[in-house]
C-alpha positions as CSV (number, residue, x, y, z in Angstrom):
1,M,-127.6,208.8,52.7
2,T,-123.9,208.6,51.5
3,I,-121.4,206.0,52.5
4,E,-119.7,208.6,54.7
5,D,-122.7,209.1,56.7
6,R,-123.3,205.4,57.5
7,V,-119.6,204.8,58.5
8,P,-118.0,205.8,62.1
9,A,-116.1,209.0,62.1
10,S,-113.2,207.1,63.6
11,L,-112.9,204.7,60.6
12,L,-112.7,207.6,58.3
13,D,-110.1,209.3,60.6
14,E,-108.2,205.9,60.5
15,A,-108.3,205.7,56.5
16,S,-107.1,209.3,56.5
17,E,-104.1,208.7,58.6
18,A,-103.1,205.6,56.9
19,L,-103.2,207.1,53.5
20,E,-101.1,210.1,55.0
21,E,-98.6,207.4,56.1
22,L,-98.6,205.9,52.5
23,A,-97.7,209.5,51.3
24,G,-95.0,209.7,53.7
25,V,-93.5,206.6,52.6
26,L,-93.8,207.4,48.9
27,A,-91.8,210.6,50.0
28,D,-89.1,208.9,51.4
29,E,-88.2,206.9,48.2
30,Q,-88.1,203.5,49.8
31,S,-88.0,200.3,47.6
32,L,-90.9,199.2,45.8
33,T,-91.3,196.0,48.0
34,E,-91.1,198.4,51.2
35,V,-94.0,200.6,49.8
36,L,-96.2,197.6,48.8
37,Q,-95.8,196.1,52.1
38,Q,-96.7,199.3,54.0
39,L,-99.7,199.5,51.6
40,V,-101.1,195.8,52.1
41,E,-100.8,196.5,55.9
42,S,-102.7,199.6,55.8
43,A,-105.2,198.3,53.8
44,S,-105.8,195.4,56.2
45,R,-106.0,197.6,58.9
46,V,-108.4,200.2,57.6
47,I,-110.9,198.3,55.3
48,P,-113.2,196.6,57.7
49,D,-113.7,193.3,56.1
50,A,-110.0,192.8,55.0
51,E,-108.4,190.2,57.1
52,N,-105.5,190.0,54.8
53,V,-104.3,191.6,51.5
54,S,-101.9,191.2,48.8
55,V,-100.5,193.0,45.6
56,T,-100.5,191.1,42.2
57,V,-98.1,192.6,39.7
58,V,-98.4,191.5,36.3
59,G,-95.4,191.8,34.1
60,P,-93.5,190.4,31.1
61,D,-92.7,187.3,32.6
62,G,-96.3,186.7,34.2
63,A,-98.0,187.2,37.5
64,S,-96.4,187.7,40.8
65,T,-97.2,188.4,44.3
66,A,-95.5,191.4,45.3
67,A,-96.6,191.8,49.1
68,A,-98.7,190.4,51.2
69,T,-99.9,190.6,55.1
70,D,-99.8,186.9,55.6
71,E,-97.9,184.1,53.4
72,R,-101.0,181.7,53.9
73,V,-102.8,183.9,51.5
74,V,-99.8,183.8,48.8
75,S,-100.8,180.4,47.9
76,I,-104.1,181.3,46.8
77,D,-102.7,183.9,44.3
78,T,-99.8,181.4,43.2
79,D,-102.5,178.9,42.4
80,Q,-104.2,181.3,40.4
81,Y,-100.9,182.3,38.5
82,S,-100.2,178.7,37.7
83,A,-103.7,178.1,36.3
84,G,-104.0,181.2,34.5
85,Q,-107.1,181.9,35.8
86,G,-108.8,183.4,38.8
87,P,-110.4,186.4,40.1
88,C,-107.3,188.6,40.5
89,L,-106.0,187.9,36.9
90,E,-109.7,188.5,35.9
91,A,-109.7,191.9,37.5
92,A,-106.6,192.8,36.0
93,R,-107.9,191.5,32.5
94,T,-111.4,193.2,32.7
95,Q,-110.1,196.2,34.7
96,R,-112.8,196.0,37.0
97,P,-113.4,194.8,40.6
98,V,-114.3,191.3,41.4
99,R,-116.0,190.0,44.2
100,V,-116.4,186.2,44.8
101,T,-117.1,183.7,47.3
102,V,-115.4,180.4,47.6
103,E,-118.8,178.5,46.5
104,Q,-119.3,180.8,43.6
105,G,-115.6,180.3,42.5
106,R,-115.8,176.3,42.6
107,E,-117.0,176.1,39.0
108,K,-115.4,178.9,37.4
109,W,-112.2,179.0,39.2
110,P,-111.8,175.5,41.0
111,E,-107.8,176.1,41.5
112,F,-108.7,179.3,43.3
113,A,-111.7,177.8,45.3
114,A,-109.3,174.9,46.5
115,A,-106.6,176.9,47.5
116,A,-108.9,179.8,49.3
117,E,-110.7,176.9,51.2
118,R,-107.4,175.5,52.4
119,A,-106.5,178.9,53.5
120,G,-109.7,179.5,55.6
121,V,-110.8,182.2,53.0
122,R,-114.6,182.4,52.3
123,A,-114.8,185.9,50.4
124,Y,-112.6,187.5,48.2
125,L,-112.4,190.9,46.6
126,S,-109.7,191.7,44.1
127,A,-109.5,195.5,42.1
128,P,-107.4,196.1,39.4
129,L,-104.3,198.3,39.3
130,V,-104.6,200.4,36.1
131,V,-102.6,203.5,34.8
132,D,-103.1,204.9,31.5
133,N,-105.1,201.9,30.3
134,S,-101.8,200.1,31.2
135,V,-102.7,197.0,33.4
136,L,-100.1,196.7,36.6
137,G,-101.8,194.1,38.4
138,S,-104.5,193.9,41.2
139,L,-104.8,194.5,44.9
140,N,-106.6,191.9,46.7
141,L,-108.5,191.6,49.9
142,Y,-109.5,188.1,51.9
143,S,-112.0,187.4,54.4
144,S,-113.0,184.3,56.4
145,V,-116.7,185.7,56.4
146,T,-119.0,184.9,53.4
147,S,-120.6,188.1,53.5
148,A,-117.6,190.1,53.7
149,F,-117.1,193.3,51.4
150,D,-119.8,196.1,51.1
151,P,-119.8,199.3,48.9
152,F,-117.7,201.0,51.4
153,D,-115.1,198.4,51.6
154,E,-114.9,199.0,47.7
155,A,-114.8,202.8,47.8
156,L,-111.8,202.1,50.2
157,L,-110.1,199.7,48.0
158,R,-110.2,202.2,45.2
159,L,-108.1,204.8,47.4
160,F,-105.6,202.1,47.8
161,T,-105.4,200.8,44.4
162,T,-104.5,204.5,43.4
163,A,-101.6,204.5,45.8
164,A,-100.6,201.1,44.9
165,S,-100.7,202.0,41.0
166,T,-98.7,205.3,41.9
167,S,-96.2,203.3,43.5
168,I,-95.7,200.8,40.9
169,T,-95.5,203.5,38.1
170,G,-93.1,205.7,40.1
171,F,-90.7,202.8,40.8
172,Q,-90.9,201.9,37.1
173,R,-90.1,205.2,36.1
174,Y,-87.2,205.5,38.5
175,E,-85.8,202.3,37.3
176,R,-86.1,203.2,33.8
177,S,-84.2,206.5,34.7
178,R,-81.4,204.9,36.6
179,S,-80.7,202.5,33.7
180,L,-80.7,205.5,31.5
181,V,-78.0,207.0,33.5
182,T,-75.9,203.9,34.0
183,H,-75.8,203.7,30.2
184,L,-74.9,207.5,29.8
185,E,-72.0,206.8,32.4
186,R,-70.7,203.8,30.6
187,A,-71.1,205.6,27.2
188,L,-69.1,208.5,28.6
189,E,-66.4,206.3,30.3
190,S,-65.9,204.4,27.0
191,R,-65.7,207.6,25.3
192,A,-62.9,208.7,27.4
193,E,-60.8,205.5,27.0
194,I,-61.2,205.7,23.1
195,D,-60.2,209.3,23.1
196,Q,-57.1,208.2,25.3
197,A,-56.4,205.2,23.0
198,K,-56.4,207.8,20.2
199,G,-54.0,210.0,21.9
200,V,-51.4,207.0,22.4
201,L,-51.6,206.2,18.8
202,M,-51.3,209.8,17.8
203,A,-48.3,210.0,20.0
204,A,-46.5,206.9,18.9
205,H,-47.1,206.9,15.2
206,G,-47.4,210.7,14.5
207,I,-50.8,210.4,12.9
208,S,-53.9,212.5,12.9
209,A,-56.8,212.0,15.2
210,Q,-59.0,210.6,12.4
211,E,-56.4,208.3,11.4
212,A,-55.8,207.0,15.0
213,F,-59.6,206.5,15.1
214,Q,-59.9,204.7,11.9
215,R,-57.0,202.2,13.3
216,L,-59.0,201.6,16.4
217,V,-62.3,201.1,14.1
218,D,-60.1,198.7,11.9
219,E,-58.8,196.8,14.8
220,S,-62.3,196.6,16.3
221,Q,-63.7,194.9,12.8
222,T,-60.8,192.6,12.2
223,R,-61.2,191.2,15.8
224,N,-65.0,191.4,15.8
225,T,-64.6,193.2,19.2
226,K,-66.3,196.3,20.5
227,L,-64.3,199.5,20.1
228,R,-64.3,200.5,23.8
229,V,-62.8,197.0,24.3
230,V,-59.9,197.6,21.7
231,A,-59.4,201.1,23.2
232,R,-59.0,199.6,26.8
233,N,-56.9,196.6,26.0
234,L,-54.3,199.3,24.2
235,L,-54.6,201.4,27.1
236,D,-53.9,198.3,29.3
237,S,-50.8,197.2,27.3
238,V,-49.3,200.9,27.5
239,R,-49.9,200.8,31.3
240,R,-47.9,197.5,31.9
241,P,-44.3,197.8,33.1
């Protein structure tokens, strides 16, 4: 008997609807925060034992919680980040799901166990967010029931980790593209200012384009100033009354 055979059709329908909603959010090009918030809320609604959900993102500056259904559980993740250890970091490091109860975690992750107990959490399931062997973070589930999280919960969690990974990588690509466009725009603007400055020098001194450009370069090196700044200063001086 498969997991689907043992799960009510209504729950599967709800999971399908939640994933369709997520697809719509991704298509709307919302911010990463909005997408991940929608994702954790959907996961909390669809995954049977998940009373709360959060997303851990691991970046160059360390780990942080990008979205959560309740501020109370953010402290559980934050204590793991401060200690440098815990099930969410373990899932990201090993690239495998980690299920743990507070009792099981007392010895290995005391900071996590203490924070979880304060928040009323008894069971915790964390799955890695990985794309092309690149670790992005983890998706974390919380429950006040010690026996929470069965194989069906884990199967649904994998669907949501795929959606989260897609969201994060898509946003990162968008940010890189936007940064590249910004650099290109600045480069084109600088090129236009340099060409205008060359024209001013050519008209004022009756010199060639190459000679005008060399004068700008010499000024840049003498003053230890970027070429575009030299060109902009020249144009500003010409524009003054």
